[in-house]
Backbone as CSV, one residue per row, in Angstrom:
resi,resn,N_x,N_y,N_z,CA_x,CA_y,CA_z,C_x,C_y,C_z
1,MET,-22.661,53.071,-15.347,-23.404,52.182,-16.240,-23.938,50.968,-15.494
2,THR,-23.169,50.461,-14.479,-23.614,49.281,-13.747,-24.955,49.523,-13.084
3,ALA,-25.111,50.682,-12.401,-26.366,50.984,-11.716,-27.498,51.123,-12.710
4,GLY,-27.247,51.795,-13.828,-28.282,51.962,-14.841,-28.678,50.634,-15.468
5,MET,-27.695,49.768,-15.712,-27.980,48.455,-16.296,-28.816,47.625,-15.336
6,LEU,-28.474,47.662,-14.060,-29.240,46.918,-13.064,-30.668,47.435,-12.980
7,ARG,-30.837,48.748,-12.950,-32.190,49.315,-12.880,-33.027,48.864,-14.074
8,GLN,-32.426,48.888,-15.262,-33.188,48.520,-16.443,-33.487,47.030,-16.460
9,ALA,-32.528,46.217,-16.034,-32.764,44.770,-15.971,-33.921,44.454,-15.034
10,LEU,-33.958,45.127,-13.877,-35.055,44.912,-12.934,-36.372,45.420,-13.492
11,ALA,-36.323,46.498,-14.270,-37.550,47.025,-14.884,-38.111,46.037,-15.899
12,TYR,-37.244,45.459,-16.730,-37.716,44.446,-17.675,-38.334,43.272,-16.919
13,ALA,-37.672,42.851,-15.852,-38.169,41.715,-15.071,-39.535,42.010,-14.464
14,ARG,-39.732,43.235,-13.978,-41.038,43.597,-13.413,-42.137,43.549,-14.474
15,SER,-41.747,43.739,-15.739,-42.706,43.637,-16.840,-42.970,42.180,-17.228
16,GLY,-42.253,41.263,-16.579,-42.430,39.850,-16.858,-41.483,39.298,-17.898
17,TRP,-40.483,40.090,-18.315,-39.543,39.657,-19.345,-38.280,39.079,-18.688
18,PRO,-37.966,37.806,-18.899,-36.759,37.206,-18.312,-35.493,37.780,-18.952
19,VAL,-34.488,38.035,-18.137,-33.237,38.634,-18.612,-32.050,37.801,-18.163
20,PHE,-30.907,38.039,-18.820,-29.654,37.389,-18.441,-28.506,38.235,-18.978
21,PRO,-27.276,38.032,-18.496,-26.146,38.850,-18.944,-25.440,38.285,-20.162
22,CYS,-24.903,39.181,-20.993,-24.001,38.825,-22.087,-22.655,39.503,-21.853
23,GLN,-21.639,39.019,-22.542,-20.297,39.562,-22.371,-20.274,41.054,-22.672
24,PRO,-19.429,41.835,-21.984,-19.357,43.280,-22.233,-19.095,43.602,-23.698
25,GLY,-19.922,44.452,-24.275,-19.732,44.882,-25.643,-20.000,43.829,-26.689
26,ALA,-20.662,42.732,-26.321,-20.857,41.622,-27.253,-22.225,40.983,-27.046
27,LYS,-22.579,40.083,-27.982,-23.841,39.356,-27.910,-23.668,37.956,-27.329
28,VAL,-22.465,37.633,-26.897,-22.152,36.293,-26.392,-22.654,36.152,-24.952
29,PRO,-23.450,35.115,-24.656,-23.940,34.940,-23.277,-22.800,34.848,-22.275
30,ALA,-23.043,35.385,-21.086,-22.058,35.325,-20.013,-22.380,34.226,-19.018
31,THR,-23.453,33.484,-19.254,-23.808,32.361,-18.389,-23.635,31.074,-19.178
32,ALA,-23.625,29.963,-18.460,-23.322,28.684,-19.096,-24.366,28.261,-20.110
33,HIS,-25.622,28.647,-19.914,-26.695,28.153,-20.770,-27.461,29.268,-21.458
34,GLY,-26.867,30.450,-21.515,-27.455,31.538,-22.288,-28.886,31.840,-21.913
35,PHE,-29.773,31.917,-22.921,-31.154,32.326,-22.662,-31.876,31.369,-21.720
36,ARG,-31.388,30.135,-21.595,-32.020,29.199,-20.659,-31.828,29.637,-19.212
37,ASP,-30.845,30.472,-18.952,-30.613,30.984,-17.601,-31.424,32.246,-17.310
38,ALA,-32.144,32.763,-18.304,-32.884,34.016,-18.125,-33.916,33.877,-17.003
39,THR,-34.110,34.962,-16.261,-34.984,34.926,-15.093,-35.600,36.286,-14.843
40,THR,-36.658,36.306,-14.056,-37.236,37.557,-13.551,-36.970,37.714,-12.059
41,ASP,-36.178,36.813,-11.483,-35.881,36.853,-10.042,-34.975,38.040,-9.724
42,PRO,-35.440,39.004,-8.927,-34.627,40.195,-8.664,-33.332,39.898,-7.913
43,VAL,-33.324,38.863,-7.089,-32.097,38.516,-6.353,-31.028,38.046,-7.332
44,GLN,-31.419,37.149,-8.248,-30.463,36.666,-9.231,-29.998,37.788,-10.160
45,ILE,-30.931,38.620,-10.580,-30.590,39.722,-11.490,-29.631,40.695,-10.813
46,THR,-29.870,40.995,-9.544,-28.978,41.890,-8.806,-27.596,41.271,-8.658
47,SER,-27.544,39.948,-8.447,-26.256,39.265,-8.347,-25.475,39.387,-9.644
48,TRP,-26.165,39.266,-10.773,-25.495,39.383,-12.062,-25.040,40.806,-12.359
49,PHE,-25.985,41.738,-12.288,-25.750,43.083,-12.824,-25.302,44.102,-11.776
50,GLY,-25.252,43.701,-10.524,-24.858,44.642,-9.486,-23.408,44.555,-9.084
51,ARG,-22.613,43.750,-9.797,-21.233,43.502,-9.385,-20.186,44.266,-10.184
52,GLY,-20.617,45.069,-11.125,-19.663,45.898,-11.857,-18.886,45.204,-12.935
53,PHE,-19.396,44.078,-13.471,-18.686,43.359,-14.532,-18.879,44.008,-15.898
54,GLY,-19.821,44.930,-16.021,-20.057,45.586,-17.301,-20.788,44.729,-18.308
55,TRP,-21.595,43.763,-17.822,-22.324,42.886,-18.735,-23.255,43.675,-19.648
56,ASN,-23.447,43.181,-20.862,-24.578,43.607,-21.665,-25.832,42.924,-21.140
57,LEU,-26.983,43.480,-21.492,-28.264,43.013,-20.974,-29.069,42.377,-22.105
58,ALA,-29.471,41.123,-21.920,-30.248,40.403,-22.926,-31.612,40.016,-22.371
59,ILE,-32.599,40.005,-23.248,-33.945,39.551,-22.919,-34.199,38.257,-23.678
60,ALA,-34.689,37.235,-22.985,-35.094,35.995,-23.637,-36.432,36.236,-24.326
61,THR,-36.483,35.965,-25.615,-37.691,36.251,-26.381,-38.650,35.060,-26.360
62,GLY,-39.884,35.330,-26.785,-40.938,34.328,-26.719,-41.569,34.338,-25.344
63,ALA,-42.858,34.052,-25.279,-43.589,34.120,-24.010,-42.847,33.375,-22.895
64,PRO,-42.664,34.039,-21.719,-43.299,35.296,-21.268,-42.585,36.569,-21.723
65,GLY,-41.447,36.438,-22.404,-40.775,37.606,-22.956,-41.461,38.078,-24.229
66,PRO,-40.947,39.124,-24.842,-41.561,39.650,-26.058,-41.142,38.862,-27.297
67,ASP,-41.917,38.960,-28.353,-41.448,38.601,-29.686,-40.837,39.857,-30.293
68,VAL,-39.751,39.714,-31.050,-39.045,40.881,-31.583,-38.769,40.683,-33.068
69,LEU,-39.168,41.672,-33.858,-38.807,41.713,-35.276,-37.567,42.577,-35.399
70,ASP,-36.505,42.006,-35.972,-35.219,42.683,-36.122,-35.091,43.160,-37.560
71,ILE,-35.119,44.480,-37.746,-34.952,45.080,-39.073,-33.476,45.418,-39.223
72,ASP,-32.764,44.645,-40.028,-31.308,44.776,-40.127,-30.909,45.935,-41.031
73,GLN,-29.742,46.493,-40.725,-29.121,47.530,-41.544,-27.739,47.025,-41.934
74,HIS,-27.576,46.714,-43.218,-26.321,46.147,-43.699,-25.573,47.098,-44.621
75,GLY,-25.769,48.387,-44.469,-25.040,49.355,-45.269,-25.353,49.209,-46.745
76,SER,-24.295,49.151,-47.574,-24.481,49.063,-49.021,-25.120,47.750,-49.451
77,ALA,-25.112,46.743,-48.552,-25.716,45.452,-48.883,-27.225,45.470,-48.736
78,GLY,-27.759,46.540,-48.150,-29.203,46.662,-48.039,-29.676,46.716,-46.602
79,ASN,-30.959,46.929,-46.429,-31.565,46.960,-45.105,-33.013,46.483,-45.192
80,GLY,-33.609,46.316,-44.004,-34.949,45.753,-43.943,-36.075,46.759,-43.879
81,TYR,-35.771,48.050,-44.037,-36.813,49.059,-43.851,-37.877,49.027,-44.959
82,ALA,-37.487,48.704,-46.186,-38.479,48.611,-47.262,-39.455,47.470,-46.984
83,ALA,-38.939,46.341,-46.541,-39.809,45.217,-46.202,-40.712,45.567,-45.027
84,PHE,-40.162,46.278,-44.054,-40.970,46.676,-42.901,-42.100,47.601,-43.335
85,ALA,-41.829,48.489,-44.283,-42.879,49.382,-44.790,-44.000,48.580,-45.448
86,ARG,-43.632,47.527,-46.179,-44.652,46.668,-46.783,-45.503,45.993,-45.712
87,LEU,-44.867,45.579,-44.639,-45.606,44.957,-43.542,-46.545,45.957,-42.872
88,GLU,-46.091,47.200,-42.751,-46.954,48.245,-42.189,-48.172,48.472,-43.072
89,GLN,-47.950,48.546,-44.375,-49.058,48.772,-45.304,-50.073,47.634,-45.252
90,ALA,-49.588,46.424,-44.987,-50.477,45.264,-44.901,-51.103,45.106,-43.525
91,GLY,-50.733,45.964,-42.584,-51.298,45.897,-41.242,-50.777,44.759,-40.389
92,LEU,-49.604,44.234,-40.727,-49.070,43.083,-40.002,-48.184,43.455,-38.824
93,VAL,-47.755,44.709,-38.746,-46.838,45.092,-37.664,-47.398,46.246,-36.836
94,ASN,-48.688,46.405,-36.856,-49.304,47.439,-36.014,-49.392,46.938,-34.571
95,GLY,-49.354,47.856,-33.651,-49.536,47.479,-32.257,-48.292,47.031,-31.542
96,ALA,-47.105,47.465,-31.990,-45.864,47.129,-31.274,-45.835,47.832,-29.922
97,ALA,-45.195,47.196,-28.963,-45.058,47.795,-27.635,-43.947,48.831,-27.597
98,ALA,-42.879,48.605,-28.401,-41.731,49.508,-28.365,-40.914,49.343,-29.631
99,TYR,-40.162,50.400,-29.954,-39.217,50.381,-31.063,-37.860,50.809,-30.523
100,VAL,-36.824,50.053,-30.871,-35.474,50.297,-30.360,-34.508,50.378,-31.536
101,ARG,-33.673,51.422,-31.562,-32.631,51.543,-32.578,-31.431,50.686,-32.160
102,THR,-30.919,49.889,-33.093,-29.773,49.041,-32.798,-28.469,49.773,-33.149
103,PRO,-27.332,49.315,-32.610,-26.067,50.032,-32.846,-25.689,50.178,-34.311
104,ALA,-26.107,49.239,-35.168,-25.745,49.304,-36.580,-26.707,50.156,-37.398
105,GLY,-27.734,50.733,-36.753,-28.696,51.567,-37.469,-29.965,50.842,-37.857
106,GLY,-30.113,49.591,-37.424,-31.340,48.854,-37.645,-32.361,49.168,-36.558
107,MET,-33.356,48.309,-36.438,-34.423,48.572,-35.464,-34.996,47.254,-34.955
108,HIS,-35.348,47.232,-33.676,-36.090,46.137,-33.075,-37.506,46.618,-32.794
109,ALA,-38.505,45.871,-33.245,-39.905,46.147,-32.918,-40.380,45.043,-31.982
110,TYR,-40.848,45.441,-30.793,-41.249,44.501,-29.747,-42.756,44.254,-29.814
111,PHE,-43.138,42.957,-29.773,-44.543,42.569,-29.783,-44.822,41.629,-28.616
112,THR,-46.102,41.373,-28.373,-46.477,40.427,-27.327,-45.868,39.063,-27.633
113,GLY,-45.298,38.430,-26.622,-44.587,37.178,-26.820,-45.494,36.014,-27.155
114,SER,-44.924,35.036,-27.854,-45.654,33.829,-28.242,-44.685,32.657,-28.187
115,ASN,-45.135,31.503,-28.684,-44.276,30.319,-28.763,-43.963,29.958,-30.205
116,GLN,-43.937,30.959,-31.089,-43.574,30.710,-32.475,-42.079,30.368,-32.589
117,ASP,-41.721,29.762,-33.717,-40.309,29.502,-33.995,-39.629,30.795,-34.444
118,ASN,-38.311,30.855,-34.251,-37.532,31.967,-34.791,-37.519,31.885,-36.317
119,GLY,-37.328,33.025,-36.970,-37.342,33.037,-38.423,-36.344,34.005,-39.008
120,HIS,-36.083,33.857,-40.304,-35.071,34.669,-40.985,-35.464,34.829,-42.443
121,LEU,-35.471,36.061,-42.922,-35.716,36.355,-44.335,-34.516,37.147,-44.851
122,ALA,-33.516,36.427,-45.361,-32.253,37.054,-45.738,-32.440,38.107,-46.818
123,ARG,-33.249,37.825,-47.831,-33.407,38.775,-48.943,-34.042,40.081,-48.486
124,HIS,-34.803,40.001,-47.408,-35.512,41.179,-46.918,-34.859,41.777,-45.669
125,HIS,-33.755,41.186,-45.236,-32.986,41.706,-44.090,-33.844,41.786,-42.831
126,LEU,-34.621,40.735,-42.594,-35.466,40.653,-41.414,-35.163,39.370,-40.646
127,ASP,-35.172,39.478,-39.324,-35.080,38.328,-38.438,-36.214,38.407,-37.428
128,PHE,-36.661,37.250,-36.984,-37.749,37.188,-36.008,-37.275,36.393,-34.805
129,ARG,-37.436,36.958,-33.626,-37.022,36.314,-32.381,-38.261,35.986,-31.550
130,SER,-38.420,34.683,-31.276,-39.508,34.244,-30.415,-38.973,33.127,-29.528
131,HIS,-39.684,32.031,-29.414,-39.328,30.957,-28.494,-37.914,30.443,-28.769
132,GLY,-37.077,30.436,-27.740,-35.718,29.939,-27.881,-34.725,30.945,-28.417
133,GLY,-35.088,32.226,-28.459,-34.177,33.260,-28.941,-33.895,34.305,-27.877
134,TYR,-33.101,35.305,-28.248,-32.848,36.428,-27.340,-32.356,37.611,-28.145
135,ILE,-32.471,38.777,-27.542,-31.953,40.008,-28.150,-31.246,40.826,-27.070
136,LEU,-30.266,41.631,-27.480,-29.716,42.629,-26.572,-30.687,43.792,-26.492
137,ALA,-30.760,44.407,-25.329,-31.731,45.477,-25.092,-31.041,46.683,-24.469
138,PRO,-31.635,47.879,-24.588,-31.069,49.068,-23.940,-30.891,48.812,-22.454
139,PRO,-29.765,49.300,-21.887,-28.743,50.181,-22.464,-27.483,49.446,-22.932
140,SER,-27.610,48.218,-23.416,-26.455,47.466,-23.921,-25.763,48.230,-25.043
141,GLN,-24.487,47.885,-25.264,-23.698,48.549,-26.303,-22.897,47.522,-27.098
142,ILE,-22.687,47.820,-28.374,-21.780,47.059,-29.237,-20.811,48.062,-29.855
143,ASP,-19.513,47.813,-29.684,-18.489,48.726,-30.211,-18.725,50.167,-29.744
144,GLY,-19.168,50.307,-28.498,-19.383,51.630,-27.924,-20.666,52.318,-28.353
145,LYS,-21.462,51.665,-29.209,-22.711,52.249,-29.686,-23.879,51.580,-28.975
146,PRO,-24.796,52.361,-28.396,-25.847,51.773,-27.569,-27.095,51.383,-28.356
147,TYR,-27.856,50.476,-27.777,-29.249,50.256,-28.177,-30.069,51.380,-27.544
148,GLN,-30.898,52.047,-28.324,-31.627,53.222,-27.836,-33.117,53.104,-28.136
149,VAL,-33.935,53.412,-27.142,-35.382,53.409,-27.337,-35.764,54.550,-28.272
150,ILE,-36.512,54.236,-29.335,-37.022,55.256,-30.256,-38.349,55.792,-29.745
151,LYS,-39.271,54.866,-29.446,-40.563,55.253,-28.872,-41.211,54.013,-28.266
152,THR,-42.144,54.250,-27.355,-42.844,53.157,-26.679,-44.346,53.389,-26.786
153,PRO,-44.948,53.064,-27.932,-46.388,53.274,-28.078,-47.220,52.401,-27.159
154,GLY,-46.627,51.328,-26.629,-47.331,50.521,-25.637,-48.367,49.573,-26.201
155,GLY,-48.251,49.218,-27.488,-49.202,48.284,-28.074,-49.114,46.910,-27.436
156,ARG,-50.162,46.130,-27.624,-50.210,44.788,-27.020,-50.474,43.715,-28.062
157,SER,-50.190,44.022,-29.309,-50.467,43.068,-30.386,-49.307,42.100,-30.569
158,GLY,-49.625,40.937,-31.139,-48.607,39.975,-31.510,-48.230,40.147,-32.977
159,LEU,-47.239,39.384,-33.397,-46.801,39.383,-34.792,-46.895,37.967,-35.313
160,ASP,-47.639,37.769,-36.401,-47.799,36.463,-37.020,-46.678,36.282,-38.044
161,TRP,-45.617,35.535,-37.672,-44.463,35.388,-38.552,-44.812,34.631,-39.829
162,ASP,-45.706,33.660,-39.745,-46.105,32.943,-40.951,-46.759,33.891,-41.947
163,ALA,-47.564,34.835,-41.445,-48.205,35.809,-42.337,-47.168,36.729,-42.966
164,VAL,-46.152,37.110,-42.187,-45.052,37.919,-42.724,-44.351,37.154,-43.839
165,PHE,-44.063,35.892,-43.591,-43.369,35.065,-44.571,-44.185,34.938,-45.851
166,ARG,-45.483,34.697,-45.704,-46.335,34.527,-46.888,-46.412,35.803,-47.720
167,LEU,-46.413,36.962,-47.052,-46.490,38.225,-47.790,-45.200,38.497,-48.552
168,LEU,-44.068,38.301,-47.891,-42.786,38.685,-48.489,-42.192,37.602,-49.380
169,GLU,-42.526,36.346,-49.129,-41.988,35.241,-49.920,-43.140,34.323,-50.321
170,PRO,-44.056,34.792,-51.152,-45.264,34.004,-51.459,-44.980,32.699,-52.183
171,GLN,-43.828,32.579,-52.860,-43.525,31.366,-53.610,-42.751,30.342,-52.789
172,ARG,-42.388,30.736,-51.582,-41.599,29.833,-50.749,-42.422,29.335,-49.585
173,GLN,-42.052,28.167,-49.087,-42.701,27.611,-47.913,-41.729,27.742,-46.756
174,ALA,-42.243,28.187,-45.610,-41.368,28.349,-44.452,-40.712,27.018,-44.100
175,LEU,-39.405,27.059,-43.894,-38.670,25.859,-43.529,-38.693,25.670,-42.026
176,PRO,-38.852,24.437,-41.541,-38.824,24.217,-40.099,-37.425,24.457,-39.561
177,PRO,-37.299,24.864,-38.294,-35.961,25.077,-37.726,-35.178,23.781,-37.682
178,GLN,-33.851,23.886,-37.861,-32.998,22.720,-37.780,-32.923,22.243,-36.330
179,PRO,-33.301,20.981,-36.046,-33.227,20.508,-34.657,-31.780,20.450,-34.188
180,ARG,-31.587,20.697,-32.902,-30.239,20.614,-32.352,-29.801,19.157,-32.282
181,PRO,-28.567,18.873,-32.675,-28.114,17.475,-32.690,-27.921,16.939,-31.288
182,ALA,-28.093,15.627,-31.146,-27.832,14.986,-29.860,-26.336,14.950,-29.610
183,PRO,-25.905,15.123,-28.343,-24.467,15.111,-28.050,-23.845,13.739,-28.297
184,THR,-22.671,13.720,-28.958,-21.889,12.501,-29.161,-20.421,12.883,-29.032
185,GLN,-19.564,11.906,-29.198,-18.133,12.180,-29.141,-17.642,12.907,-30.398
186,ASP,-18.412,12.910,-31.459,-17.981,13.423,-32.749,-18.384,14.891,-32.894
187,VAL,-17.389,15.790,-33.036,-17.680,17.216,-33.171,-18.217,17.533,-34.564
188,SER,-17.998,16.651,-35.521,-18.368,16.969,-36.902,-19.874,17.171,-37.054
189,HIS,-20.683,16.416,-36.292,-22.126,16.592,-36.419,-22.552,17.952,-35.882
190,LEU,-21.857,18.426,-34.854,-22.126,19.767,-34.340,-21.701,20.825,-35.361
191,ALA,-20.563,20.579,-36.019,-20.072,21.530,-37.016,-21.062,21.659,-38.175
192,ARG,-21.610,20.533,-38.625,-22.585,20.595,-39.722,-23.813,21.395,-39.319
193,TRP,-24.228,21.242,-38.071,-25.387,21.995,-37.571,-25.064,23.487,-37.503
194,VAL,-23.876,23.842,-37.006,-23.470,25.247,-36.930,-23.450,25.874,-38.324
195,ALA,-22.921,25.153,-39.296,-22.838,25.683,-40.664,-24.207,25.957,-41.260
196,SER,-25.253,25.282,-40.749,-26.603,25.451,-41.299,-27.355,26.618,-40.683
197,GLN,-26.774,27.264,-39.649,-27.492,28.325,-38.960,-27.538,29.605,-39.795
198,THR,-28.666,30.289,-39.705,-28.851,31.526,-40.449,-28.557,32.730,-39.564
199,GLU,-28.429,33.881,-40.197,-28.123,35.119,-39.472,-29.149,35.339,-38.373
200,GLY,-28.655,35.710,-37.210,-29.510,35.875,-36.060,-29.443,34.691,-35.115
201,ASN,-29.167,33.495,-35.651,-29.028,32.297,-34.836,-27.582,31.806,-34.765
202,ARG,-26.702,32.403,-35.583,-25.358,31.842,-35.739,-24.544,31.912,-34.464
203,ASN,-24.540,33.062,-33.808,-23.712,33.236,-32.619,-24.173,32.335,-31.485
204,ALA,-25.488,32.368,-31.209,-26.025,31.518,-30.148,-25.828,30.045,-30.477
205,GLY,-25.965,29.689,-31.775,-25.767,28.302,-32.168,-24.328,27.845,-31.965
206,LEU,-23.363,28.696,-32.320,-21.957,28.358,-32.116,-21.651,28.199,-30.636
207,PHE,-22.182,29.095,-29.811,-21.952,29.032,-28.366,-22.514,27.737,-27.800
208,TRP,-23.745,27.381,-28.210,-24.374,26.153,-27.722,-23.558,24.931,-28.144
209,ALA,-23.164,24.874,-29.425,-22.432,23.725,-29.926,-21.078,23.576,-29.232
210,ALA,-20.394,24.698,-29.007,-19.099,24.641,-28.325,-19.249,24.115,-26.902
211,ASN,-20.299,24.560,-26.218,-20.530,24.059,-24.861,-20.830,22.569,-24.860
212,ARG,-21.590,22.103,-25.863,-21.893,20.671,-25.906,-20.618,19.870,-26.182
213,ALA,-19.760,20.367,-27.064,-18.506,19.672,-27.344,-17.626,19.619,-26.101
214,LEU,-17.566,20.713,-25.358,-16.725,20.779,-24.162,-17.334,19.996,-23.006
215,ASP,-18.670,19.862,-22.979,-19.295,19.000,-21.976,-18.836,17.559,-22.156
216,THR,-18.718,17.130,-23.432,-18.306,15.757,-23.737,-16.817,15.555,-23.515
217,ASP,-16.012,16.568,-23.911,-14.552,16.479,-23.787,-14.012,17.875,-23.504
218,PRO,-13.610,18.171,-22.264,-13.116,19.512,-21.930,-11.923,19.956,-22.773
219,ALA,-11.237,19.007,-23.408,-10.087,19.342,-24.259,-10.448,19.242,-25.739
220,ALA,-11.716,19.288,-26.059,-12.156,19.106,-27.449,-11.544,20.161,-28.368
221,ASP,-11.211,19.742,-29.593,-10.723,20.649,-30.630,-11.931,21.369,-31.231
222,LEU,-12.011,22.692,-31.067,-13.158,23.459,-31.541,-12.928,24.055,-32.927
223,ASP,-11.802,23.725,-33.551,-11.521,24.274,-34.888,-12.604,23.929,-35.917
224,PRO,-13.153,22.692,-35.907,-14.229,22.411,-36.870,-15.444,23.316,-36.683
225,LEU,-15.728,23.685,-35.431,-16.852,24.590,-35.187,-16.541,25.986,-35.707
226,ALA,-15.284,26.437,-35.543,-14.883,27.744,-36.061,-15.009,27.780,-37.582
227,THR,-14.566,26.721,-38.236,-14.677,26.648,-39.704,-16.138,26.682,-40.135
228,ALA,-16.982,25.945,-39.423,-18.405,25.915,-39.754,-19.042,27.285,-39.544
229,ALA,-18.628,27.983,-38.489,-19.184,29.317,-38.225,-18.796,30.295,-39.326
230,ARG,-17.583,30.171,-39.854,-17.185,31.016,-40.993,-18.075,30.721,-42.200
231,GLN,-18.362,29.438,-42.422,-19.232,29.074,-43.537,-20.632,29.676,-43.347
232,ALA,-21.066,29.775,-42.106,-22.390,30.351,-41.823,-22.387,31.866,-41.946
233,GLY,-21.180,32.488,-41.949,-21.102,33.925,-42.162,-20.599,34.746,-40.995
234,LEU,-20.208,34.110,-39.884,-19.638,34.863,-38.769,-18.198,35.262,-39.088
235,ASP,-17.772,36.431,-38.568,-16.388,36.845,-38.798,-15.495,36.306,-37.682
236,ASP,-14.179,36.328,-37.938,-13.236,35.708,-37.013,-13.253,36.324,-35.608
237,PRO,-13.317,37.669,-35.450,-13.345,38.201,-34.087,-14.551,37.705,-33.281
238,GLU,-15.725,37.616,-33.923,-16.910,37.151,-33.208,-16.791,35.666,-32.882
239,ILE,-16.237,34.892,-33.800,-16.026,33.462,-33.548,-15.085,33.280,-32.356
240,THR,-13.991,34.040,-32.350,-13.026,33.928,-31.254,-13.660,34.283,-29.919
241,ARG,-14.425,35.385,-29.885,-15.080,35.783,-28.627,-16.052,34.704,-28.147
242,THR,-16.808,34.135,-29.070,-17.804,33.141,-28.689,-17.151,31.866,-28.173
243,LEU,-16.124,31.387,-28.866,-15.454,30.165,-28.425,-14.702,30.391,-27.117
244,ASP,-14.079,31.557,-26.955,-13.403,31.860,-25.691,-14.409,31.883,-24.544
245,SER,-15.596,32.445,-24.805,-16.624,32.483,-23.772,-17.083,31.076,-23.413
246,ALA,-17.240,30.218,-24.423,-17.636,28.832,-24.156,-16.577,28.113,-23.328
247,ARG,-15.305,28.354,-23.638,-14.241,27.707,-22.858,-14.260,28.192,-21.415
248,ARG,-14.522,29.492,-21.221,-14.572,30.011,-19.851,-15.739,29.412,-19.080
249,THR,-16.896,29.327,-19.707,-18.066,28.814,-18.992,-17.955,27.323,-18.735
250,SER,-17.106,26.621,-19.493,-16.949,25.182,-19.281,-15.996,24.872,-18.137
251,GLN,-15.255,25.874,-17.657,-14.305,25.653,-16.579,-15.040,25.491,-15.254
252,PRO,-14.479,24.728,-14.305,-15.100,24.557,-12.989,-14.904,25.792,-12.129
253,ARG,-15.697,26.823,-12.427,-15.606,28.077,-11.675,-17.017,28.504,-11.310
254,PRO,-17.187,29.452,-10.393,-18.533,29.865,-10.005,-19.293,30.453,-11.177
255,HIS,-20.587,30.146,-11.214,-21.508,30.760,-12.171,-21.599,32.247,-11.853
256,PRO,-21.922,33.130,-12.810,-22.051,34.553,-12.505,-23.000,34.851,-11.361
257,SER,-23.923,33.914,-11.057,-24.842,34.127,-9.947,-24.169,33.883,-8.612
258,GLY,-22.962,33.307,-8.635,-22.272,32.981,-7.402,-22.294,31.494,-7.105
259,HIS,-23.007,30.694,-7.973,-23.014,29.251,-7.790,-22.923,28.603,-9.157
260,GLN,-22.540,27.322,-9.180,-22.377,26.618,-10.427,-23.747,26.267,-10.995
261,ALA,-23.979,26.598,-12.269,-25.260,26.268,-12.882,-25.347,24.778,-13.142
262,GLU,-26.593,24.272,-13.159,-26.796,22.862,-13.458,-26.493,22.611,-14.933
263,ALA,-25.987,21.412,-15.224,-25.702,21.046,-16.611,-26.987,20.731,-17.332
264,ASP,-26.959,20.895,-18.666,-28.112,20.527,-19.480,-28.347,19.033,-19.390
265,ASN,-29.626,18.655,-19.473,-29.959,17.241,-19.555,-29.731,16.736,-20.962
């Protein structure tokens, strides 16, 4: 799997899509700054994925990476395929570059990247990944189930998320993304921000907030962040994995590239 993961990571990079590693079998970043560490540099990518750590492979979304529409499958709670069909009928999702089946039975549709904000339509089980987001990509796995390419029509069209929102939620106005709070000694402001995150942003938001808390105080109590993540809808195993990963990345140890990453400004 290591050789195959490295080959695919380099292939994405040759297409101009920045990549980075996530924890084995999980969506939690394996680098200190997550998607901010994403790169197309083959030397760095080989250092990450050529060492046999079993990392999952993530692509940073938004230009120069792709924009990705995530059609969720939530079992008896519903799925996003009906909404996606409506988008197809309206001509809003034509021209995708690729379609990927996700481990839970959902689908990722890849479009030309842009600098749009990430979005979420809970009632329609759709998420949108663009600037400041990321997705796991084949051949990554969750719970032993892989992300699998369905087809690659090779389209070059973009996806207008505002148009999607207007079609599916005509009575609602798109809400601006919640700005990330400035770092302070108080973890409670980070917890309030974590609790406000929607599906698709929750894990990355918890990871970011935990790192900011640990940057300020390496012995910080992260329990308020765990409570906030539960309020946002994350389950305890995912919360534990994310916080453990944040604690590991906050330790004075080599970055997965072999050197310590620079701290955020």
